[in-house]
N, C-alpha and C positions, 0 to 999 in steps of 0.2 A: 904129601905130596910124592915125587918119584925121585931117582938118582940121577937124572940127567943134569947136565950143564948146559943151560941154555944159550950161553956162549958160544959153545963149541958146535951148534945146530948151523948147517949151511943150506941156503935156497939154492939147490941144483937146478930146478927148472919151473916153469910156471905154465900151468895148463888150465883146461875147463873140462873137466870132467861132469858128465851127468847134463839134465837138462833144465832142473828148478834150483840150482844154487845161488838165490835173489835174496835181496832186503827191500821188499815192498817194490819189487819188480827190476831192480836194479842189481845185475851180478856184482857179487863180490870180488876182490882181489883174492886170488887163491895162489898159495904156495905151499909145494910137496917138500917135507922136511924130512932127511933122512938122518936120524939119531947116530952117533959114532959108537954105541956100544952093543946094542941087538939089532941082528939080522933082521929078526921076524917082526920088526914093529915099523910101522909107517905113520908117521904125522903129518896131516894136511891141515893149514892153517888159513883160515878166511879173515880178512881185515874189512873191518867197514866203521862209517861213522854213524852212531845211532843218538846224536846228541840232541836233546830238546824231547826225546819222545818219553812217555808215560809208563808203556807198557808193552811187553814184546812174548811172543809165543812161537817157540821154536818147533819145526814139524819136520821128523828125521824118516827116511823110508829107504829101506833095503830094497835094490832093484835088480841085482845079479843072483839067479838062482843055483848057478852052479859053484859058488864060493860061499862060504860061512867065515866069519870073522866076529871076533870080540871086538867090542867099541867104548872106548870112554870118552866123553866130551868134556873138554876144558874150557876156561874162558878166563880173560885178563883185563884189568881196568886200567893198568897202568904200564903195558907192554914189560913188565918186570914180574911181579907176582901173578898168579894164575891159582883157580878153583876148580876143583870138577864139580860138574854140573850133573851128569848122569851116568850110568854104567850099564850095559847089558849085553849078552851072548847072542851071538849067531844073528848076525843081521840081516840075511837075507830074508826077503819077503817081509819083514819088520816094519811096521809103522808106530811111532811114539811122538808125543809131543810133551814138552818142556815148557813150564813157565821162566822166563830170564828176564823179568821186568826189573828186578834189583839190581842185576848186573848193567843195565843200560842206564839206570839213573845213579850209577856210581863210576860214569864213565867207561863203558864197555867198549874196547879197541880191535879185539880180534876172539874168534872163535876157534878151537884147535880139536879135531877130530884125529884121537890115536886109534889105528888099528892094530891088534895082535893077531896075527895069523895063528891059526891051528893047525894040528898036523896034516890037515887033508887040504887046507886053503893055499893059496898063493900069496906072494906079498904085495898086489895090487889094489889099489885103495877104489878102484871102479865100481864101487858098489852101493852108492850112497846118492840120494837126492835130498835136499833139504830146502827149507824156506824160513823165514821170519816176519810174521806179520806183526805190524805196530800199530795198525789203525783201526781192526775190527775186535781187537783182543779183550774180554770182558772177564771178570772174575766170576765164573761158572762152570758147572761139570763139562768137560771135554768129551765131545762126542766121537771117542776114538776107541775103535773095537782092535781088541789083540787077542785071537785064540778065543772070540766070544766073550772077553771080559771088558767093561766100561773101565777105562783108567782115568783117576781123578787126581793127579799129583798135585794141585794147587790145594787141595783139601786134606792131604793126609801129612800127619805130623811124626816125624820118629826122633828118637834119642838125641840126636844132635839139634834138634830144632825146638825143644823145649825145656823149660826149666822154671821152677819158682825159686825165687831167693828172698830169705829173710835177711837182712842185714844186723850185726852185732855191734852195739857201741859199747865198748868195756870201760870201766873207769877205776883209776886206784882207791877210790872212795868204796868199792864194792857193789852191792845188788841195791844200796839206797841210791847210787846213780847211774849203774850200767843199765843197758837196755836191751832188749832184743823186740824187734818188729816182726810179728807172727801172726798171719791170718786176720788182719784186721784190728790188731789190739797192740798196745806196748806193755811188754811184761820185764819185771827186774830180771836182770841176768844174772845167775847166781854161779855156773861153771858152764863155760860151752870150750869144748875141746874136741881134738879129731875123733874121739871116740863116742862121746854123747853130750848132748846140751840140756841142762837143767835151767829151769827158768821158773820162777813163781808167780804168786799175783797177790796185788796189792790191796791190803785191806784199807789203809790209811796212807797218805801219801800227801805231805805238805801240809798238813791240817793244823790248825789251832784249837784246842781243847781246854776247858777248867774242870779240874778234879777236886771236890767238893768233899772235905772230911765227913764220914759217917754215910756217904752215898757212894756205892762201887759204880765206877764208870764203864758201860759196856763200849767195847769199841769195835764190836762185830764179829761174826764168825766164833763165839765162844770165847773170846779174848776179853778180860776184865783187869782194869787197875784199880787197886783200893788204896787208901790212905790207911797204913797202920798206926802210925803215932807222928804227932808234929812235934819236931825239937823246940829248943828255946832260942835257938838262931834260925838264920833262914834257910833251913833243911826240912825234911821230913822223910819217915820211910815208908816206902810204897812197895807194894807186892804186883808182880804180875801174875795172872792165872789164865788157864785156857780150860773150857770144860772143867770147871770146877777143881781142877788140879794145880797145885802150885808149880810155877815154873822160875819165876826169881823175886829175890828180895833186895831192894836198893835204895841208897840214900840220894833223894831228890835234893839239890842245893841249888838255889839262887845263881844264876849266871854260868851254872855247868850243865853239861850234855850227860844224860845216861842214855846207856845202850846195853843192847841185851843178846848174845849170840848162842846157837845151838846148833845140833848138826840137823841138814834138811837133805833129803834122798839121798844121805850117804857123803853129804859135802860137809866138812867139819867147820865148826865155828863161823856159822852163817850168820851174819846179824840181821835180825828179823825185826826188831824193835830199837828206834831211837827218838828221842826226844830232846829238845833244849828247853832248860827249865828257865822261864821268865822270871816268876817270883813266886815265893813261897809267903803266904799272908797269914797272920794270925790276928783275931781280933775276940773280942767278947761274945759275938753274936755268930761269927762266921770264920772257918779255917779252910783255905784253900790254896790250891796250885795252879798256876797259870803254864802252859805248855804251849810252845810253837813247834813248828816244823815237824810234826808227828809222824812217824813214819813205821808202819808195821806191815810187815810181809807173812804170808800165811805159813803154816810148816808143811803143808801140803805142795808139793810142786810137781810140774811136769817134765817128764823124762823122755827124750827122744834120742834114739841111739843110731851110731852111724850103720848105714845097711837096712835098717828098719823098712818093712815094707809098707806101702799103702795101696794094695791091689797090684795094678801094673807100673806103679812108681815107688822107688827107693830114696832114702834119706842120704845124702852126701854132705858131711860137715867137713869143709874146707875153707880155706882164706878164698874166698870169691871174689872180693874186691882189692885184693893184694894190699890190704892195709896193715897188716901185720896180726888180726887177729881171726878165729874162726866164727864162718857165718854157716847158716842153715841153708842148705839146697835141697830139693826136691827135684828129681828128675825121672823119666821113663828109664825101665829097666830095658838092658841089651834086647835086641830084635823086637821089643813090643813099640808099636804104634797105635793111634787112634786118628778118626776120620771125621772132620768137622761137616756132618752131614746138614743137609737143608732141613730147619725145621725141627732140630734134635737138642736134646740135652744129656751132656755127658759130666757126669759123677767124676771129682778128682778127690778132695780129702778134705778133713776139716770142714765139712758143711759149704766147701766150694765147689760151684758147678760152670759149666760154660753153656751159655745158651745161644744156639744158634738161630738167625732170622730165618724167616720164612720166605726166600729172595733168593733169585738167581744169582745177584751179588753176595758175595760172601762176607757178612758182617756176624759179630758176635758179643758176649758180653760176658763178664765173668760175677756171677752173682753167689751171694752167701746166704746160709738159712739161719734163721733167728730163731730161737725155741722160747725167748723171755721177751716178755713186754717193757717197754722202756722207751727212752728218748734217742733217737740216734742222728747223728751229724753225717750230713752230705756236702761234699765240697766241689769244688771246680778246680781248674789248674792254678797253680799261682801266679801272680801279678807282680810286675816290678813297678817302682814309682817312677815317674817322668817317662814310661811309655806309654802308648796307647794300650789298653787291654781290651781284646773282643772276644768272645765266645760265643757259641750259639748249642743248641739243646744237642748237637752231634758230640761237642766238645765236652759237654757236662752233661749228661742225661740224668744224672743223680739232683741235679738243680731245677731242670725243667722237664717238660712233658717231651719224651722222645718216642716214634715209634719204629722200631727199630727194621719191622719188616717193609714198611713204606720209605723209611729214612728220610721221614718229614723232618726239617730242621725249621721250624715256624716260630722259636724263641731264640732272642740274642740280647747281650749284654754288653755294653761298652762302658767304660771308664777311663778317664783323662785325668792325671794329677801334675801338681809342681811339687816336687821333693814329696813331703807327706801331707799335701793338701789334697784332698780329691776336691776338684773343681767342676766336672762333669760325670754325670752318669745317667747313660739311656738305655733303656729296655724297650726292645721291640717285640711285637707280636702280629705275625701276618695271618692273615684273612684268605683261607684256600677252600674255594666253594662253599661258603655260608660254615667254615670249621675254622675255629681257633683254638689254639693255647694260650692260655692268659694265667700267669704266675703258679705254673706247674699242675694247672687243670685243663681239661680238654670241654670247650663249648660248641654247640651250634650257637652262630653268630647272624644276627640281623641287623643291618645299619641302616639309619635313614636321619637327615638332617641333624648332622653334626653329633649323634650318638649311638651307641652301640648295645644292643640288648642280647645279653647272654644267656642261655640255658645250659646248664652241665650236663652233659651225657654222661648217665648213670649205666646205662647198658647198650651193648652194639654189639649184636651176634648175628653174623651172615649166614652160620649154620644152623642146620636142624636145632629147634627146641621143643622137645616134647612135652606137653600139658595135659595132665592125666586128669580124669574127672575124678573131683574129690581130692585132688592134692594142689593146691594153688602154689604159683610160682611169686615168692617174695623178693622183692628188689627196693632196699631203701625207704622202707615206709609205703611203697606202694604193693598192692597185690593182683596178679591177674590169675583168673581161674575160669575154668568151664563149669557152667553150672547148669547146662542142659544139652543134650547131643543126641541126634538120629543118624540114621545111615548117611546123610550128607550133608548136614548142617549143624553147626556148634554154637549154642548161645554163651558168648565171651563176655566177663565183666573185668572192668578195671576199678579199683577201689583206692583211695588214699585213706588209710586208718579205717574208718568206719563208713566212710563217705563214698557212694557209688559216683565215679566220675562219668561213665559210659558203659551202657550195655547193648548190644544188639547181636542179631543173628548173622553168622558169616558162612557161606559155601566154600567147597574146595575152590582155592584160586582166588578167594576174596581178599580184602585187607580189614583188619580192625584197627579202627583210626580213633584217637582223641584228640581234640584241639582245644586250645585255650588262648583267648585275647588277651594278649600282655602288650602294654604300651600302643594299643592301636593296631597290633598285628595280629594274625591267627597263627598260632605257632603249634606245630605237632608235637603233642608231648608223648604220645605213644603211636607205634605203628609196626605192624607185625602183618605179614602174608598168611595166610591159612593154606599150607600145601597140600594136606590132606585130613580128613575126617574119618576115624576107625571107631566101630562099635560092633561089639559081640556078647555072648553071653559071660564072657570072663574078663572083659577088659572094654574101656572105653577112652580113646584118647584123640587128642588133635596134636598136628605136626604144624609148629610154626617156622616161618624164615624170615630172615631180615628185621630181627626183631630189634627196635631202638626205644629206647625211654630216657626221656629229659626230666630234669625237675622243671616242676611248674611254677617255682619262685625265681624270677629273671634277676640278674645283677646287671643294671643299667648305669653304663659309662658314658658320661657327656663330656664333649670336647671342651678343656678348661676345668675340669673336675680336679680337686685337690687331692692326693692320696698320700695319708699320712698327713705330716705337718711340711715337708718340703718339697714335696714331688707333684708334677701336674700331669694329667692325661690329656692328650691330643688324639683326636680321631683323625686319621689323614691316611692318604695312600703312600705307603712307605716304598713300597717294589715297582711302584708304575703299571700293575696290572689292571686298574681301574677299581678295586674293590678296596673299602675302607677297611685301614687296619687300625691298631692300638701302638701309641708310645708314652710310656712313661718316661719325663725325663726330671732332674733337678730344676727347680724354679730358677728364672733368671737371677742371677748374682748372688745364689746362694753356694755356699762351699763348706767343708768342714774338714778338719785336720783329725789324723789318727796318730796315736804314740804308739809305741811298742807295747807288744802284750796286751793292746785294748781290743775291743771288739764293739762294733760300732752297727747298729741296724740300718739298712737302706730299703728302698721301695715300699716304705709303709710297715717296715717288720716283716717282709716277707723271707729276708734271708740277711746275712750280715756280712760285713768285713772284718776279718781277725788281721790284725796289724803285727808284722814283724820288723826288724830293723831295716831289711832292705826290700821285702816283699810284703803282699798282701794276699789274702785267702777268702774266698766267697765259700760262705759256710749256711746250710739251710737245716735247721732241725725238725726232726719228723716223730711224732709220737705214734709208738705201736702197741697196740692192745691184742694179745693172742688171748683168746678165750673161746672154748676150753681148749682146744687142742693146737699144737705147735704149728706155726704157718710158715710159709716159705715167701719173703718179699719178692715181688716181680714175678710169682708163680712159675719158677722153675720146677721141674720134675723131682721129687725128692727121692734119695736112695738111702734105704735103711744100711746101716752100720755093716750088716752081714753082707749085703751086696758088694761085688767086686768093683772097682772103679774102672772107669772107661766104657761103663756100661752106656749105649747110647739108646735114649727112648724117645720116639717120636711124641710130639705135643701139640696142643692146642694153639692157636695163632696167640702171639705175644700181645700182652697188655701194655699200654704206654708207658714208658719206663720213667716215668713222674711217679710212679708207684715202687721205684725201684729204691732200696734203702741201703746204703753201704756202710761199712764199718764203721765205727767212732773214729774221728781223725784225733791224732796226737800231734804233739810239738816237733817230735823227731822226726828224722827223714822218711817220707814215706815212700813205700813200694809202688811198684807201675806195672800193669799188664802192658807189655809189648809185642809187637810181631813184625819180626824183619826175614826177608828169605835167606840171607846168608849169614857167616859166620864173621863178617866184617863188620858187625853193629857195634855194641856199645857194651860187650861183656865187661871191659876193663873200666869203664865209665867211674869215675870216683863219685862218693856219696854228695858231695857238692852240688854236683851237676844231676843226680837223680833227684835232688830235693825239689827240683821244678816239677817234677811229673805226679803231683797229686793225686789226680784223677784219671787221665787216661793218656798214654801216648798212642795217637793213632796213626797207622800206616798203611796208606790207601783208603779202603774202605772199611776199615775194623774199628769196633768201637770197644771200650773197656771202663768199667767202676769198680775199682778196686783199690781200696787204702793201703795198709801195709803189707809189705812182703813184695817180691817182684815176681811176674810172670815173663817168659820170653818164649815165642813161638818164631820159628823161622820156616819160610816153605822151600 
C-alpha cells in the first residue's frame, strides 16, 4: 500500500467535478482529501452502495488536455483496508476500463482516485470523468481503444493473479505415509524443503502378498523377492533384488516388520520397502510366507528444484498454507503474463493445459494429457451427509456431458441422506430442441406416448468437411465415400460395414440424407449439405457442411422402466417447457447405507458414491485405450516438450466435456482450480477447507476439472 495514515486525512470540501461521475445514473458522493505528507498528491474519494449487484465495469476518461497526471485507483470493502485496482500515467485524453466485479461482491464502499502531479502539471484533479455500469456488463472482450490497441483486462493474467499449489502432507513415518499431491496423482514425499522437492513413485502400496519357496516373486519395475532358506521356527531368509542385482538379505519372522532403506536422489536412508510378516508356513508340500501391508517405492525419483523454470513459469518451494511444512507452488515469472483468448489452448506444464471456450463469456477448463491406456476416475464435488447435494454438468463436467462453448447444463443430480443412509437420488436430463444428454452421452431425442427414442450423436460438424474421391471417411463403423463425380454432381454413398445404406447423386447446395424407421418414427441417421463439387485433371473432391451422423440402433426408454435394480425412469416435463425430459430416481421406499471407505454403485452402475467419515464423493470410471499414438483427452492442442509454455494456439470447437478424463482421484486432500479477481481470496485457506473442492471451484462463469494440486487465477 502506501505510507499514509488514513485517520489523518481531512475532508476539506465536497464538490462535483466533471459531468459523468455516476453509478447507474446516480451521482456518487464525492470528497476531495488532502493528505498531510505530500504536496503534489490529491486524493478524490467517491462513496456509494452497490450491494446486491453481481458485476461492475469502471470506465475512466481523462478530459483535460492541458494537464497530465499520473493516477492510481484504490477501492475499499470495509472503509478501513483498501486495494489498488489500476495504475496508469498521463491521464489526459485517455480512456480505460477495468472490471471491479469482485469488489462489489465483497461490499465495496468507496473508490478513490489518487492523482500524482508531474513537474509540468498542477494539483487540480479536474481531469476525470468516470462511470460504473452494473447492468449491462458481461464477461467479454471490451471494445476500448487506447492508442489503436484493444484492451482486454478481464482476460489477461499476471504473476499476482495465478499460481499452482501442490500440497505436502508430511508424516513422521516417512515416505510410506508422507504424501505430496502433484498434477493429478499422489506421490510418496521423500524430502521436500525450501531448496528442492524429492518425491517417488509407488510400486506397491498396502498390498497383501504370498511368497512361495522356490518361486521368486516379481513385485514390478524389476524388483524381486526370493526365499533363500526356511528356518526351523517361524522365520525365513529372504533376498530383495532389483534388475537381477542383490539389494538386501533379511530375516522374515512372523509377527515382525521387515524394512529396507537406501539412498534415493541423494536423500540418505530412504525407506523403499516395508512389509508386515503375517506368517511363515512350513509343510511337507509347501513352504510360504504371507505378507501384509507391503510398501515398495521405486528408486527412481522426481526432483524439482526451487527456481526451476517451466517456460514462463517457475517453481517456488514455500510453506504456502502456513501449516509448518514446505509445499510446491508454480507461478508466473516476474513481468510475465498470459491471456485467455477465445477458443485457445494455453500449455502450462506437466501435460496440463487451459482450454478456453469459443464464447463471448469467458469460460475455461484445465485439462491433462494422457499418454497411457488405463482406467481413470472422474469425480464431482464432495457432498455432506444430511445436506441436500445438488450438482449439474457445469459443476461436474467430468461426470456429465458439458458443452463449454454453449454452456448447456442439461444433466443434474441431487442426493438426500439421513446421516449415512441415502434415501433419495434423482438424476435429471433435459431435452433441448430434440437434443438430450443422458448419462454422459449426447443423443438426438424423439418422444411420444410415454417413451423416449434416443440415437447417439456420433459426429456433428458445422464447418467444412472435405471428402476426396477415393478417400472414404470412416466414423464408428460407418463409411461415407464419393464413388463418382463430374463438374457439378457427386455420387455419394453411406455404408455400415459392407452394407450400402444410401446412395444418391447430389448437386451443389443439395443434401445427402439417410433415414431409418425406428419405433415408428423416421429418424435422419445421416445428413450433410454439399457446399461444392470440384473436379480437375489432378483432384476430385466434395466439400460437405453441417455433417451429422447418428447411431442407427436406438436406446428406447419408457416411462416406468427399471434402471439397474433400484432405479426407475420417468418420461416427464421437468422444466416446464413443454418437451418431455428424462428423470431417473430411486424407487419409492428404496434406500441404502454407506460406510466409511466403501464404494456403492448408483444409477445402474453409471457412477459410484465413495463414502468417507462425514462426506461422500461421486466417482465415474472411464477406460481409455490409446493406440497407436498418444492422445489427449478432451482434444486440447498438444504442446511438445520443446515448445515454451504460454503458447496460445487457436483450436477447433470443443467436444462435449463428457469425454474429458480427469486425473485419478486419491484419498488425500484434493487440489482445485480457482479463479478470483483479487488478493482477498483463500490463499490462507487450510487444507480441511480445501478438501471440499474436489472437482471445481467455480467463480462467475469459469469451469475447472483438475484433481490434485491447486490453481489460482485472479483478475
